[in-house]
C-alpha positions as CSV (number, residue, x, y, z in Angstrom):
1,X,58.3,175.7,167.3
2,X,56.4,173.6,169.0
3,X,53.9,170.7,168.3
4,X,51.2,173.0,169.4
5,X,51.5,175.3,166.7
6,X,53.4,173.3,164.0
7,X,51.0,172.5,161.2
8,X,52.2,169.2,159.0
9,X,54.2,170.4,155.9
10,X,51.9,169.8,152.7
11,X,52.8,167.5,149.8
12,X,54.4,169.8,147.3
13,X,51.8,170.5,144.6
14,X,52.0,168.2,141.7
15,X,53.6,165.6,143.6
16,X,51.8,162.1,145.1
17,X,52.6,159.7,147.7
18,X,51.6,156.2,148.1
19,X,52.5,153.0,148.9
20,X,55.1,151.3,146.4
21,X,54.7,148.0,144.9
22,X,56.8,145.4,143.1
23,X,56.3,147.7,140.0
24,X,58.1,150.5,141.5
25,X,61.2,148.7,142.9
26,X,63.5,149.6,140.1
27,X,62.6,153.1,140.5
28,X,63.4,152.6,144.2
29,X,66.6,151.4,143.6
30,X,67.8,153.9,141.1
31,X,66.6,157.0,143.6
32,X,68.7,155.4,146.1
33,X,71.8,154.7,144.0
34,X,71.6,158.2,142.8
35,X,71.5,159.8,146.3
36,X,74.3,157.3,147.6
37,X,76.6,158.9,144.7
38,X,75.9,162.3,145.1
39,X,76.0,161.8,149.2
40,X,79.0,159.3,149.4
41,X,80.7,159.2,146.3
42,X,79.6,156.0,144.8
43,X,76.2,153.7,145.0
44,X,75.9,150.5,146.6
45,X,72.3,149.9,146.4
46,X,71.3,146.5,145.7
47,X,67.9,145.1,144.3
48,X,67.7,142.3,146.6
49,X,67.7,144.3,149.7
50,X,65.3,146.8,148.8
51,X,63.3,144.0,147.7
52,X,63.3,142.4,150.9
53,X,62.4,145.6,152.5
54,X,59.6,146.5,150.4
55,X,57.7,143.3,149.7
56,X,59.9,140.3,150.9
57,X,60.6,139.0,154.0
58,X,60.8,142.0,156.0
59,X,58.0,144.0,154.6
60,X,56.0,142.9,157.7
61,X,58.1,145.1,160.0
62,X,58.2,148.1,157.5
63,X,56.2,151.2,156.4
64,X,57.1,152.7,153.2
65,X,55.6,155.9,151.1
66,X,57.0,156.5,147.7
67,X,56.6,160.2,146.0
68,X,56.5,160.9,142.3
69,X,55.9,164.0,140.6
70,X,53.7,165.0,137.8
71,X,55.7,163.5,134.9
72,X,55.9,160.2,137.3
73,X,59.7,160.6,138.1
74,X,60.2,159.1,141.5
75,X,61.4,162.0,144.1
76,X,61.3,160.7,147.5
77,X,61.2,157.3,149.5
78,X,60.1,157.3,153.2
79,X,60.9,154.1,155.1
80,X,60.8,153.0,158.8
81,X,61.5,149.9,160.3
82,X,60.0,148.8,163.5
83,X,63.1,147.1,164.6
84,X,62.0,147.0,168.5
85,X,60.0,147.8,171.2
86,X,60.8,151.7,171.6
87,X,63.2,151.8,168.4
88,X,62.0,152.8,164.8
89,X,64.9,153.1,162.1
90,X,64.2,155.9,159.8
91,X,65.3,156.9,155.9
92,X,64.2,159.8,153.8
93,X,65.6,159.7,150.4
94,X,65.1,162.7,148.4
95,X,66.0,162.9,144.8
96,X,69.4,164.5,144.6
97,X,68.6,165.9,141.2
98,X,66.0,168.2,142.8
99,X,67.1,171.9,143.4
100,X,66.9,173.1,147.1
101,X,63.8,175.1,146.4
102,X,61.9,171.8,145.5
103,X,63.6,169.6,147.6
104,X,63.2,171.6,150.9
105,X,59.5,171.5,150.8
106,X,59.5,167.9,150.1
107,X,62.0,166.9,152.9
108,X,59.6,168.9,155.3
109,X,56.6,167.3,154.3
110,X,58.6,163.9,154.3
111,X,59.8,164.1,158.0
112,X,56.4,165.1,159.1
113,X,54.9,162.2,157.5
114,X,57.5,160.1,159.2
115,X,56.2,161.1,162.5
116,X,52.7,160.5,161.7
117,X,53.8,157.0,160.5
118,X,55.9,156.2,163.9
119,X,52.8,157.2,165.9
120,X,50.8,154.5,164.0
121,X,53.7,152.1,165.1
122,X,53.3,153.4,168.5
123,X,49.4,153.0,168.6
124,X,49.8,149.3,167.3
125,X,52.6,148.1,170.0
126,X,50.5,150.3,172.7
127,X,53.5,152.6,173.5
128,X,53.5,156.3,174.4
129,X,56.9,157.2,173.3
130,X,59.7,155.8,170.6
131,X,63.0,156.8,169.3
132,X,63.3,157.8,165.7
133,X,66.9,156.5,164.7
134,X,67.8,158.1,161.3
135,X,71.0,158.6,159.8
136,X,73.2,160.5,156.9
137,X,76.6,160.1,155.4
138,X,79.2,162.6,156.9
139,X,79.4,164.6,153.8
140,X,76.1,165.0,153.2
141,X,75.1,168.7,154.4
142,X,71.8,168.8,152.8
143,X,70.5,165.6,154.6
144,X,71.8,166.8,157.9
145,X,70.1,170.2,157.5
146,X,66.7,168.5,156.8
147,X,67.4,166.2,159.7
148,X,68.2,169.3,162.1
149,X,65.2,171.0,160.8
150,X,62.8,168.2,161.5
151,X,64.2,168.2,165.2
152,X,66.5,165.5,165.2
153,X,69.9,165.5,167.0
154,X,73.2,164.3,165.7
155,X,74.3,162.0,168.5
156,X,77.0,159.8,167.1
157,X,79.5,159.0,164.3
158,X,80.1,155.5,162.7
159,X,83.3,154.3,160.9
160,X,82.5,152.0,158.1
161,X,85.5,149.8,157.8
162,X,86.9,147.1,155.4
163,X,89.5,145.0,155.1
164,X,90.5,143.1,151.7
165,X,90.9,139.5,152.0
166,X,93.9,137.7,150.4
167,X,92.7,133.6,150.0
168,X,96.4,132.2,149.9
169,X,97.4,134.2,153.0
170,X,93.9,134.7,155.2
171,X,93.0,130.8,155.0
172,X,92.9,128.4,157.6
173,X,92.1,127.8,161.4
174,X,93.3,130.6,163.4
175,X,95.1,130.0,166.6
176,X,93.4,130.6,169.8
177,X,94.5,131.3,173.5
178,X,94.1,128.3,175.8
179,X,90.5,127.6,177.1
180,X,89.0,129.8,174.0
181,X,87.1,127.5,171.3
182,X,85.2,129.2,168.4
183,X,82.2,127.0,166.4
184,X,79.8,127.8,164.0
185,X,76.3,127.4,165.2
186,X,75.1,123.7,164.8
187,X,72.9,122.8,161.9
188,X,71.1,119.7,161.3
189,X,73.5,117.6,158.8
190,X,74.9,121.2,158.1
191,X,72.0,122.3,155.7
192,X,69.0,122.6,158.1
193,X,67.7,125.0,160.8
194,X,70.0,125.9,163.2
195,X,70.0,124.7,166.9
196,X,67.9,126.9,169.0
197,X,70.1,126.3,172.0
198,X,73.2,127.7,169.9
199,X,70.8,130.6,168.8
200,X,69.8,131.9,172.2
201,X,73.6,131.6,173.6
202,X,74.5,134.0,170.7
203,X,71.8,136.3,171.4
204,X,72.1,136.4,175.2
205,X,75.9,137.0,174.8
206,X,75.6,139.5,172.3
207,X,72.9,141.4,174.6
208,X,75.1,141.1,177.6
209,X,78.0,142.6,175.5
210,X,76.3,145.5,174.2
211,X,74.7,146.4,177.6
212,X,77.3,149.3,178.4
213,X,77.7,150.4,174.7
214,X,76.0,153.7,173.2
215,X,72.1,153.4,172.7
216,X,71.8,149.9,173.9
217,X,68.5,148.5,174.1
218,X,66.9,145.3,174.6
219,X,65.7,143.0,171.7
220,X,63.7,140.0,172.3
221,X,64.9,136.5,170.8
222,X,62.1,136.5,168.4
223,X,63.2,140.2,167.0
224,X,66.5,139.4,167.1
225,X,66.4,136.0,164.8
226,X,63.5,137.5,162.6
227,X,65.1,140.8,161.7
228,X,68.6,139.3,160.8
229,X,66.7,136.7,158.7
230,X,65.2,139.6,156.7
231,X,68.6,140.6,155.0
232,X,68.9,138.6,151.7
233,X,72.7,138.4,152.8
234,X,71.7,136.5,156.0
235,X,73.3,132.7,156.1
236,X,72.9,130.6,159.1
237,X,76.2,128.9,158.5
238,X,77.6,132.6,158.9
239,X,77.0,132.8,163.0
240,X,80.2,131.8,165.4
241,X,79.8,131.3,169.1
242,X,82.7,131.6,171.4
243,X,83.4,129.8,174.4
244,X,86.0,130.3,177.4
245,X,86.3,127.4,179.6
246,X,83.4,126.1,178.5
247,X,81.5,129.0,179.1
248,X,79.7,131.3,176.1
249,X,82.0,134.2,176.0
250,X,81.8,136.0,172.3
251,X,79.9,135.9,169.3
252,X,79.7,136.9,165.9
253,X,77.0,137.3,163.0
254,X,78.0,138.0,159.6
255,X,76.2,138.1,156.2
256,X,76.9,138.2,152.6
257,X,77.5,141.6,150.9
258,X,76.8,141.1,147.0
259,X,79.0,142.6,144.7
260,X,78.1,145.6,142.7
261,X,77.8,146.0,139.2
262,X,79.8,148.8,137.7
263,X,78.7,151.1,134.8
264,X,80.8,148.9,132.3
265,X,78.7,146.0,133.4
266,X,81.3,144.4,135.2
267,X,80.7,142.6,138.6
268,X,82.9,142.8,141.6
269,X,83.1,139.8,143.8
270,X,80.9,139.3,146.8
271,X,82.2,140.3,150.5
272,X,81.4,139.4,153.5
273,X,79.8,141.7,156.4
274,X,80.3,141.4,160.4
275,X,76.8,142.5,161.4
276,X,77.6,142.0,164.9
277,X,80.6,140.9,167.1
278,X,80.2,140.9,171.1
279,X,82.5,139.4,174.0
280,X,81.2,139.1,177.5
281,X,82.8,141.5,180.1
282,X,84.1,138.9,181.8
283,X,86.0,137.3,178.8
284,X,87.7,140.4,177.8
285,X,91.3,140.2,177.3
286,X,91.3,136.7,176.4
287,X,91.9,137.2,172.6
288,X,88.2,136.1,172.3
289,X,87.5,138.8,170.0
290,X,90.7,138.7,167.6
291,X,89.7,135.0,167.2
292,X,86.0,135.8,166.3
293,X,87.7,138.0,163.5
294,X,90.2,135.8,162.5
295,X,87.5,133.1,161.8
296,X,85.6,135.5,159.8
297,X,88.4,136.4,157.5
298,X,89.7,132.9,157.2
299,X,86.1,132.0,156.4
300,X,85.7,135.0,153.8
301,X,88.7,133.5,152.5
302,X,87.7,130.1,151.9
303,X,84.7,131.2,150.0
304,X,86.4,133.4,147.5
305,X,85.4,136.9,149.1
306,X,86.9,139.9,148.3
307,X,86.8,141.8,151.5
308,X,85.3,142.0,155.3
309,X,83.4,145.0,156.1
310,X,82.0,145.9,159.6
311,X,80.7,149.3,161.5
312,X,82.3,150.6,164.4
313,X,81.5,153.3,167.1
314,X,84.0,156.2,166.7
315,X,83.9,156.7,170.5
316,X,83.7,153.0,171.1
317,X,84.2,152.8,174.9
318,X,86.2,149.5,174.2
319,X,88.5,150.9,171.8
320,X,87.5,148.4,169.2
321,X,88.9,150.2,166.1
322,X,92.4,150.1,167.4
323,X,92.0,146.3,167.2
324,X,90.2,146.3,163.9
325,X,93.1,148.5,162.4
326,X,95.6,146.0,163.7
327,X,94.1,143.5,161.7
328,X,94.1,145.3,158.5
329,X,90.9,147.1,158.4
330,X,90.6,150.7,157.3
331,X,87.8,153.3,157.1
332,X,86.0,153.7,153.9
333,X,83.5,156.0,154.8
334,X,81.8,157.6,158.0
335,X,78.1,157.9,158.7
336,X,76.2,159.6,161.5
337,X,73.0,158.8,163.8
338,X,70.4,161.2,164.3
339,X,67.7,161.0,167.0
340,X,64.7,162.2,168.1
341,X,61.9,161.4,170.4
342,X,58.2,161.0,169.0
343,X,55.2,160.3,171.2
344,X,51.6,159.2,170.7
345,X,50.4,162.6,171.5
346,X,51.0,164.9,168.7
347,X,51.0,168.0,171.0
348,X,54.4,166.4,173.1
349,X,57.4,168.0,170.9
350,X,59.8,165.7,172.6
């Protein structure tokens, strides 16, 4: 059905939608954890990450709506992240306890509402079109069905990989090939704001490294730094820059993944997560990527972390998964990217 003949789906009777407040955060976390448990097999959502999106440092670049039923039970959460010019990350979480006859119309309303909110972001940026980038767990057939019905296309799979850390084996300074150096971005006395020249070098080398990768897009330096700082796990001392013969050649940005609380109340230890790792084309084959990975592993071991996680494109043109597996990473689960375009003109379906 074209946009010209498609009327937005109504919010199901008895349900109400509104922008969530701090008092709603616990319900949002519980809703997300129920969804993760049903769709992936275990929950992972953390309160600090949800708070950062809804009312914390990241709130200024996000739009949220929450849906409750007549009894006040949280049934849906819509999230849009205005990540960069031309790209909006979309999350639609529907209560897995709802049967299809109730969940399907709620999902139809939610994805239509996402398009409306996406057009609001377009209007604010003065743009005509943007990509809506949503996702699903590989085993979540219900979410995939809703995405397909809303006009999204499954475009990519991603392996979510993890590697255990042994603090007695993995600690120590990694050996590097001749001409390769890796150092942490400089900070004032090691605790203040980092050196801007180092940050810009990290941003530039990552932009150039990913230029030939799937769905690559330009992100300004300010967008890049601001977005990463929104993550409650962000730390400046988890940024490293690699040089080859004195020239910037690779970079890695990592963060803290807080350990979860089990049903028995036992807390698992924290882990490290590699948000970005890239090596410039001119430096590939010099052992830079392996050196950066071993640097993060050694840092995690020194900090007593349990593991190091990362995400890799299942169709990576560089065959990065082979390197990760050779260093001990295994795939824990798989996610999918689903894309569609939205235009400022609602008559334009694509």
